[in-house]
Structure formats: structure tokens, C-alpha cells
N, C-alpha and C positions, 0 to 999 in steps of 0.2 A: 757518523752519517751513513745511512744506508746505501750500499754500492745498488743502484738501479739504473736498468736499460728503461728511457721513456720512449712511447710510440704514441703520436696522436692520433687521432681517429675524427671523421668527418660523418655528420648524420647522427644516426641514434646513438645511446650511449656505448661504450666499449663491449660491455657482455653481451648487447645484441650482434657484435659484428666478431665474437670469439673463434667462429669456424672459420674465418678469414685467416687466424692465426694459427688454428692447430684442427688437426683432422677430427672429425665426429666420430670416426672409429677408433680412435686412440682414443677419445675419451671415454668412449663407452667400455673398451678394453680394460684400461686403467681402472674404472671405475668398479666393474667386476673383481678384477684381481687384487684392489684395495678393499673391497668387503670383505673379501677372504680373509685377507691379512689381518682386517680389525678384529676378527672373531677366531682367528687360529689361535690355539693355546700353546702351539708346539713352535718354539722361537727358530729351532734351524731350519722349519719350512716357511715361517714367517720372513725370515731373511733371505731365502732363496728368493720368494716370491720378489722382494724388494730390488735384489740384486739383477735376477735373469732376466723377470718381467716387466720391472718398472725402472731398470736401468738405472737403480740409484747406488749410490758409493756409500756401502754399508761396512764398515770395519768388523773384525773377529769380536765374539761375545760380546754385540751391543744386542741390548734389548729394548723392543718394543709393548710396552703395556697393552692391555684390551685397550680397543677403541680408539688406538690412535691414528690419526687420519693425514696423510700425506697429500701433498698437492695433487690434483686428478691429471690437470693438462701438463705439468712438468716436473713428473717426479726425477727425472735425471738430472734437473737442476740442484738435487739435496742430495750433501754428502755428508756423513755421520762418520768418526773418530771409531777405535776400537772399545771395547768396554764401557760404554757408554748406556744410560739409562733413558728413555723418553717414555714418562709417566702417563697412567691411564687418560684418555679423552683427549690427549695432546691433538694440536693441530699444527701441522708445518706446510705453509704456503709459500711458494715460488712464483706467485703472480698475483698482482691487482688489476681489476677492470674497474676503471672508474667513469665518469660521464663525457669527459673530453679526452683522455687517453688510458691506455693500459700501460702498466709497468710490470718487467720482469725482474728476478735478482737470484744468484746463487745463493743458498742457505747451506754454510759450514758450520756443522756442530762437532767440535774436536774429540779429542779421546778423554776418557774418564769423566766426562760429563752428567752431571743428574739434572733431569728436567722434571720438576715436579707435574702432578695431574693436572687436568683441566688448563695448559697454558697454550698462548698463540703465540707461535715465531711467525713473523711477517718476511717477506722477500728481502735479500739483500744483507742480512745480518751475520756476522759472525758471532759463534759462542768460543769460546778461546778454551783447549784442553784444562780439565780440572774445575771448571766452573759449577754453580750450581744457582738454579732457575728454580725460586720458588713456588709451590704449587698457586694457579690462577694468574699467574703472570702474562703479561704482554711484552713481549720482546720485539722492540720497536727500533732498537739501536744494538751496536756489537756490546758484546762482554766479555771483557779481558780475561786471559786464562788464570784461574783460581779465585776468582770474583763470585761472590754470592751477592744474588741480585733478585730483586722481588716487587710485585704489585702491577697497578695500572693507573698513572704512568709507573715505569720502571724504574726503581731506586737503588742503590748499591747498598747492600745491607753489610756486606764485610770487604774490605777492600783485597785486592790482590795481593799477597804476599810479595815483600820485597827481596830480589835476588838474594842469594846467600844466607836466609834466617833459615 
């Protein structure tokens, strides 16, 4: 089950009330730097933008493919371990604005994780060390270390190895 903080809203849907929860200036600044990072071919500069400007926790030698889209309003809620790969055009969300509520959740992606192209990672999930997420998947629940998952809805392709194997 995803670990989410839930906040009810009154009046129009939650997205109409977004600037009650996050500064519009933060949104604009983050959008500009995320767009720069999405097109940047130089991985050290891309990771510098994520770490220093967007305040994400990004491990050493983590590689973000071209066009990766991280959460515009809450990038600081994203944590990625060492030596992981986030595939082309993947989206990592830390928020959901719904009709009657909005939800926030940490996204924790471990070390040595491979996320294929065109995936969506929803808020409040943890992807364990050494996991593999197949291209085009929607990660709506936790993925155990070493597990291989894929699809929408997400299914286990290969179980995590048992300790001692």
C-alpha cells in the first residue's frame, strides 16, 4: 500500500487550489530547471540541477534518461539511490490533486534500480535496491528489492531472490 498524506479540500477540485499548497514562484522555478534537466545530455550537470536546485536526494552515478519528468511541485520528496537508471520519458510524481482531496507521498527508489522507458511512478511508493521495472509500467505499489515488475496494472515478472541464494 502506498504511504500517502491526504488533505481534504472544499470548493473547486484540488488542482484549482494548488497555490494554497505550493508557491507559484516555486512551481515556475522548478518547471524551468526541470525542463533544462530533461534535455541536458550531460549527466553530472543534470544531477547537479536535481540535487542543488530542486533539492532531490540523488545518489552517485544515477542516470536520468532524456525527457524524464520529475514532480514539479514537490521534487524534494523524491529520493534515488546510487547507480540507478531512470529510463527515457519516465514520470516520477510525489503529488496527486483529486476532486475532493490532494495527496502527497515520498518516492524512494533504491540503488542499482533499472526503470525502463515511459514509466510512471506514483507518489508514496518505494522501489527496493536492485529492482527492475519494465518499460511502460505504472508503479502504483511498492516493489521489493531484486524484484522485476511490469505492466498496468503492475505485476510481478520475477520474484525477489531469497536471502542466501
